[in-house]
C-alpha positions as CSV (number, residue, x, y, z in Angstrom):
1,M,18.9,22.2,-13.9
2,K,17.8,18.7,-14.4
3,K,14.2,18.2,-15.6
4,L,11.6,15.6,-14.7
5,V,11.3,13.0,-17.4
6,M,7.5,12.3,-17.6
7,L,5.1,10.2,-19.8
8,D,4.9,11.2,-23.7
9,E,2.0,13.6,-24.3
10,E,1.5,14.5,-20.5
11,P,0.0,18.1,-20.3
12,Q,1.9,21.2,-19.5
13,D,-0.8,22.4,-16.9
14,L,-1.6,20.2,-14.1
15,L,-4.7,19.9,-12.5
16,K,-4.8,22.5,-9.6
17,E,-7.2,20.1,-7.6
18,R,-6.1,16.8,-5.9
19,V,-7.3,13.5,-7.7
20,T,-10.1,12.8,-5.9
21,S,-10.1,9.3,-6.8
22,I,-6.7,8.6,-5.7
23,D,-7.6,10.2,-2.1
24,A,-10.8,8.0,-2.0
25,L,-9.0,4.7,-2.8
26,R,-6.2,5.6,-0.1
27,G,-8.9,5.8,2.3
28,F,-10.3,2.5,1.1
29,A,-7.3,0.7,1.6
30,M,-6.5,2.5,4.9
31,F,-10.1,1.7,6.1
32,W,-9.4,-2.0,6.3
33,I,-6.0,-1.3,8.1
34,I,-7.9,0.7,10.6
35,G,-10.6,-1.3,11.7
36,G,-12.7,-2.4,8.7
37,E,-11.2,-5.9,8.4
38,M,-12.4,-6.5,12.1
39,L,-15.9,-5.0,11.4
40,F,-16.7,-7.0,8.6
41,S,-14.9,-10.2,9.9
42,S,-17.6,-10.0,12.7
43,L,-20.5,-10.3,10.6
44,A,-19.8,-14.1,10.3
45,K,-20.5,-14.2,14.1
46,V,-23.9,-12.5,13.5
47,W,-25.0,-14.0,10.7
48,K,-23.4,-17.3,10.0
49,N,-23.5,-18.3,6.4
50,P,-21.5,-19.1,3.6
51,L,-21.4,-15.6,2.2
52,T,-20.1,-13.8,5.5
53,E,-17.9,-17.0,6.2
54,T,-16.1,-16.2,2.8
55,I,-15.9,-12.8,3.7
56,S,-14.4,-13.6,7.2
57,Q,-11.7,-15.6,5.3
58,Q,-11.2,-13.5,2.7
59,L,-10.4,-10.6,5.6
60,S,-7.5,-13.1,7.0
61,H,-4.1,-13.4,5.4
62,A,-3.1,-16.5,3.5
63,K,-1.1,-18.7,5.6
64,W,1.8,-18.7,3.3
65,E,1.1,-19.3,-0.5
66,G,-2.3,-17.8,-1.7
67,F,-4.2,-14.5,-2.2
68,H,-6.9,-13.2,0.0
69,F,-8.5,-10.0,0.0
70,Q,-6.4,-8.9,3.0
71,D,-3.1,-9.4,1.1
72,L,-4.2,-6.8,-1.1
73,I,-4.4,-4.1,1.5
74,F,-0.8,-3.1,1.9
75,P,0.5,-3.5,-1.9
76,L,-2.7,-1.3,-2.8
77,F,-1.2,1.4,0.0
78,L,2.1,1.3,-1.8
79,F,0.6,1.1,-5.3
80,I,-1.3,4.3,-4.7
81,L,1.8,5.9,-3.0
82,G,3.4,5.6,-6.4
83,A,0.8,6.6,-8.5
84,V,0.9,10.1,-6.7
85,L,4.7,10.6,-7.7
86,P,4.3,11.9,-11.1
87,F,1.7,14.5,-10.1
88,S,3.9,15.5,-7.1
89,F,7.3,15.9,-8.6
90,A,5.7,17.3,-12.0
91,K,3.7,20.1,-9.6
92,R,7.1,21.0,-7.6
93,S,8.8,21.3,-11.1
94,Q,6.4,23.6,-12.2
95,R,6.6,25.8,-9.1
96,G,10.3,26.3,-9.9
97,E,11.7,24.0,-7.7
98,S,15.3,22.9,-8.1
99,S,16.3,19.2,-8.4
100,D,18.2,19.5,-5.5
101,K,15.3,20.9,-3.4
102,I,13.2,17.9,-4.5
103,Y,15.6,15.3,-3.3
104,L,15.9,16.9,-0.1
105,H,12.1,16.6,0.0
106,I,12.4,13.0,-0.7
107,L,15.0,12.6,1.9
108,K,12.9,14.3,4.5
109,R,10.0,12.5,4.0
110,S,11.7,9.1,3.6
111,A,13.5,10.0,7.0
112,V,10.0,11.2,8.8
113,L,8.2,7.9,7.6
114,L,11.2,5.8,9.1
115,L,11.1,7.8,12.2
116,L,7.3,7.4,12.6
117,G,7.9,3.7,12.3
118,L,10.6,3.5,14.6
119,L,8.3,5.4,17.2
120,Y,5.5,3.0,16.5
121,Y,7.6,-0.2,17.2
122,N,8.9,1.5,20.4
123,L,11.9,3.3,19.8
124,L,11.3,5.3,23.2
125,D,11.4,2.2,25.2
126,F,15.1,2.5,24.4
127,R,15.5,-1.1,23.2
128,W,17.3,-0.1,20.1
129,Q,19.2,-3.6,19.6
130,A,15.8,-5.2,19.2
131,L,14.9,-2.7,16.3
132,G,17.7,-4.3,14.3
133,W,19.5,-2.0,11.8
134,F,16.8,-2.7,9.2
135,P,13.5,-1.9,10.9
136,Y,10.6,-3.9,10.0
137,G,7.2,-3.2,9.9
138,V,4.6,-1.3,7.7
139,L,6.0,2.5,8.2
140,P,9.5,1.6,7.4
141,R,8.7,-0.6,4.4
142,V,6.8,2.5,3.3
143,A,9.6,5.0,3.7
144,F,12.1,2.7,1.9
145,C,9.5,1.8,-0.7
146,Y,8.9,5.5,-1.2
147,F,12.7,6.4,-1.2
148,F,13.7,4.0,-3.9
149,A,10.5,4.7,-6.2
150,A,10.8,8.4,-5.9
151,I,14.5,8.4,-6.9
152,I,13.6,6.4,-9.7
153,V,10.7,8.5,-10.6
154,M,12.9,11.3,-10.5
155,N,15.6,10.1,-12.8
156,T,13.9,7.9,-15.5
157,S,11.5,7.8,-18.2
158,W,8.6,5.6,-17.7
159,R,9.6,3.5,-20.2
160,A,12.9,2.8,-18.1
161,Q,10.7,2.5,-15.0
162,M,8.8,-0.2,-16.7
163,I,12.1,-2.1,-17.7
164,I,13.3,-1.9,-13.9
165,V,10.1,-3.7,-12.8
166,E,10.7,-6.4,-15.2
167,V,14.4,-6.8,-14.5
168,I,13.6,-6.7,-10.7
169,L,10.8,-9.2,-10.9
170,V,12.5,-11.5,-13.5
171,G,16.0,-11.4,-11.5
172,Y,14.0,-12.1,-8.0
173,W,12.5,-15.0,-9.8
174,L,15.6,-16.4,-11.2
175,A,17.8,-16.0,-8.3
176,S,14.7,-17.8,-6.2
177,I,15.0,-20.6,-8.5
178,L,18.4,-21.0,-9.3
179,V,20.4,-20.1,-6.4
180,P,20.8,-22.7,-3.9
181,V,20.2,-22.3,-0.2
182,P,22.6,-24.5,2.1
183,G,20.9,-27.6,3.3
184,Y,17.9,-27.2,1.2
185,G,18.9,-26.6,-2.3
186,A,17.5,-24.2,-5.0
187,G,14.0,-23.4,-6.0
188,V,12.7,-23.9,-2.2
189,F,9.8,-21.9,-1.2
190,E,9.2,-23.7,2.0
191,K,9.8,-20.9,5.1
192,E,13.1,-21.7,6.1
193,G,14.6,-23.1,2.6
194,C,13.7,-20.0,0.5
195,L,16.5,-18.0,-0.5
196,A,14.9,-14.4,0.5
197,F,14.4,-15.5,4.1
198,Y,18.0,-17.3,4.0
199,L,19.7,-14.0,2.7
200,D,17.6,-12.2,5.3
201,R,19.4,-14.4,8.4
202,V,22.7,-13.8,6.5
203,I,22.3,-10.1,6.3
204,L,20.5,-9.4,9.1
205,G,21.1,-12.0,11.7
206,A,18.8,-14.4,13.6
207,G,16.0,-11.8,13.7
208,G,15.9,-11.3,9.7
209,V,13.3,-13.8,9.2
210,N,10.8,-11.4,10.3
211,E,12.3,-8.2,8.8
212,G,12.1,-8.7,5.3
213,F,15.1,-6.9,3.9
214,I,15.2,-8.7,0.4
215,S,11.6,-8.6,-0.4
216,T,11.6,-4.7,0.0
217,F,13.1,-4.7,-3.4
218,P,10.2,-6.4,-5.2
219,A,7.9,-4.4,-3.0
220,V,9.4,-1.3,-4.8
221,C,8.1,-2.7,-8.0
222,T,4.3,-2.4,-6.3
223,T,5.3,1.2,-5.6
224,L,6.5,1.9,-9.3
225,L,3.4,0.2,-10.9
226,G,1.7,2.7,-9.0
227,A,4.0,5.5,-10.5
228,L,3.5,4.1,-13.9
229,S,-0.4,4.4,-13.3
230,G,0.1,7.7,-12.4
231,H,1.9,8.8,-15.4
232,W,-0.7,7.3,-17.7
233,L,-3.6,9.4,-15.6
234,R,-1.6,12.5,-16.2
235,S,-1.5,12.3,-19.9
236,N,-3.7,14.0,-22.3
237,R,-5.8,11.3,-23.1
238,S,-9.6,11.0,-22.7
239,G,-10.9,9.7,-19.4
240,G,-12.4,6.8,-21.0
241,R,-9.1,5.9,-22.7
242,K,-7.3,6.2,-19.2
243,V,-9.9,3.9,-17.8
244,A,-9.8,1.2,-20.7
245,G,-5.7,1.7,-20.2
246,L,-6.3,0.8,-16.5
247,V,-8.3,-2.1,-16.8
248,A,-6.3,-3.4,-19.9
249,A,-3.1,-3.2,-17.8
250,G,-4.8,-4.6,-14.7
251,L,-6.2,-7.8,-16.6
252,L,-2.9,-8.3,-18.1
253,C,-0.9,-8.3,-14.8
254,L,-3.7,-10.5,-13.1
255,V,-3.3,-13.0,-15.9
256,V,0.6,-12.9,-15.8
257,G,0.6,-13.1,-12.2
258,Y,-1.7,-16.0,-11.9
259,F,0.3,-18.0,-14.3
260,W,3.6,-17.2,-13.1
261,G,2.1,-18.0,-9.5
262,M,2.7,-21.7,-10.8
263,L,6.3,-21.5,-11.2
264,F,7.0,-18.7,-8.3
265,P,4.0,-19.2,-5.9
266,I,2.0,-16.0,-5.0
267,N,3.3,-15.2,-1.6
268,K,3.0,-12.1,0.5
269,K,5.3,-12.9,3.2
270,L,8.2,-13.2,0.4
271,W,6.7,-10.7,-1.9
272,T,6.9,-12.9,-5.1
273,S,7.2,-11.5,-8.5
274,S,3.9,-13.1,-9.1
275,Y,2.5,-11.4,-5.9
276,V,3.3,-8.0,-7.0
277,L,1.8,-8.6,-10.5
278,F,-1.4,-10.3,-9.1
279,A,-2.2,-7.6,-6.2
280,G,-1.1,-5.0,-8.9
281,G,-3.6,-6.0,-11.1
282,W,-6.5,-5.6,-8.5
283,S,-4.9,-2.2,-7.7
284,L,-5.0,-1.1,-11.3
285,L,-8.6,-2.6,-11.7
286,L,-9.7,-0.7,-8.6
287,L,-8.2,2.7,-9.7
288,A,-9.9,2.3,-12.8
289,M,-13.2,1.9,-11.0
290,F,-12.7,4.9,-8.7
291,Y,-11.3,7.0,-11.4
292,W,-14.1,6.1,-13.8
293,I,-16.7,6.8,-11.1
294,I,-15.5,9.9,-9.2
295,D,-13.3,11.7,-11.7
296,V,-15.0,10.9,-15.1
297,K,-18.6,10.4,-14.2
298,G,-18.3,12.9,-11.6
299,Y,-20.0,10.8,-8.8
300,K,-18.0,12.2,-5.6
301,K,-20.4,12.3,-2.8
302,W,-20.1,8.8,-2.1
303,A,-16.6,8.6,-2.0
304,F,-16.6,11.3,0.9
305,F,-16.2,8.8,3.7
306,F,-12.9,7.4,2.0
307,V,-11.8,10.7,1.0
308,V,-11.8,11.8,4.7
309,I,-9.3,9.2,5.6
310,G,-7.4,9.1,2.5
311,V,-6.0,12.7,3.2
312,N,-4.8,11.8,6.6
313,A,-4.0,8.1,5.9
314,I,-0.6,8.2,7.7
315,I,-1.6,10.2,10.8
316,I,-4.6,7.7,11.4
317,Y,-2.0,4.8,11.3
318,F,0.3,6.1,13.7
319,I,-2.4,8.1,16.0
320,R,-3.7,4.6,16.8
321,K,-0.6,3.9,18.5
322,V,-1.3,6.9,21.0
323,I,-5.1,7.1,21.2
324,D,-7.0,3.9,22.3
325,F,-10.2,4.2,19.8
326,D,-11.1,0.6,21.4
327,A,-11.3,2.2,24.7
328,I,-13.1,5.0,23.3
329,S,-15.6,2.7,21.7
330,Q,-16.0,0.5,24.9
331,F,-16.6,4.1,26.8
332,F,-19.6,4.9,24.7
333,L,-21.1,1.7,23.3
334,N,-20.3,-0.8,26.2
335,G,-23.6,-0.6,27.4
336,I,-25.5,-0.8,24.3
337,A,-23.2,-3.8,23.2
338,T,-24.0,-5.9,26.2
339,R,-27.8,-5.4,25.3
340,S,-27.4,-6.0,21.8
341,G,-28.2,-9.9,21.7
342,S,-27.0,-11.7,18.4
343,V,-25.5,-8.3,16.9
344,K,-23.2,-7.4,19.9
345,P,-20.0,-8.6,17.8
346,I,-20.0,-5.7,15.5
347,I,-21.2,-3.0,17.9
348,L,-17.8,-2.3,19.4
349,P,-15.6,-2.6,16.0
350,L,-18.2,-0.4,14.4
351,G,-17.9,2.0,17.6
352,T,-14.1,2.2,16.9
353,V,-14.3,2.9,13.2
354,M,-16.8,5.7,14.0
355,A,-14.5,7.1,16.4
356,E,-11.5,7.1,14.1
357,W,-13.7,8.6,11.2
358,L,-15.1,11.5,13.2
359,F,-11.5,12.3,14.6
360,L,-10.4,12.5,10.8
361,W,-13.6,14.4,10.0
362,F,-12.7,16.8,12.7
363,L,-9.1,17.3,11.1
364,Y,-10.9,17.6,7.6
365,R,-13.1,20.2,8.4
366,R,-10.4,22.3,9.7
367,K,-8.4,21.8,6.8
368,I,-5.8,20.0,8.9
369,F,-3.7,17.8,6.9
370,F,-0.7,15.9,8.0
371,K,1.9,16.0,5.2
372,V,5.0,13.7,5.8
């Protein structure tokens, strides 16, 4: 039977409990996706000042090049997806599951995520041609990143995973600056002239500009960065040393990503190599902070709000397509909102987040966890 290749000095006995900081950080990322962005953006409408205007700006995506806080959320989620892989596979291996069974689990989970993504983008409308052979969107990209990262983690050591990340990121950069695009030349990063979008159009057809086939490969690197952090957290090192390692790696990624961005612009739509490292740096620092506060120092109560979201992150993203939480908020709070004067803009977004959280809390209290 093929054995999993894990980080040197990893313990033989796995933690029986979930790593609370990872659940909390996943919930933190999902919070902004399910309504936190709208809630905090509304602050600028209520209290207009330089701080709230900056918050509002940071909670919108950079139009093309650049990096805002909102540009961190999706890569942070993929990063956390990768961080869980070493724990998950090692736990399954210790339970005596064969490699074939784990591969089947990977395939099944990827397929379910992809199916949920197709349903989210109106598969049941039977307009299958509009979906394309490479489905775009959040859940399909999560499915592909999970599949490729999981296969890599199953079959390689952490050192090999690091090399794979480096090869993909450097290769993506070199291809982008050296391979000419007809009519534009090489090294063009404008929307129509960049290599990634050109290849999407060639491979996927006219609709490829929106589908991001090529940028899925560097996105896999984001998930692998998370896997590397998961290997590190599973090691026998002390909590303080683990935190220090995450901080050092995060700062290194930020510095390299920032300066690399001068040659290969930080760009979420292209998922450029500099973007992978810059977003990965912030993800590592956030993981270090959550791990230090929650798992090392033991301050867990404050994180309960995010944990409730994090343990059912996929279901709340999908169920919002089925349950209109905005309508629920309007039903209960519209009267209050219309009589709230200047704070009106935050009442309904707050109600939406509250309705979503209470739904998740109901599931949490009854130990209902939807595992994809």
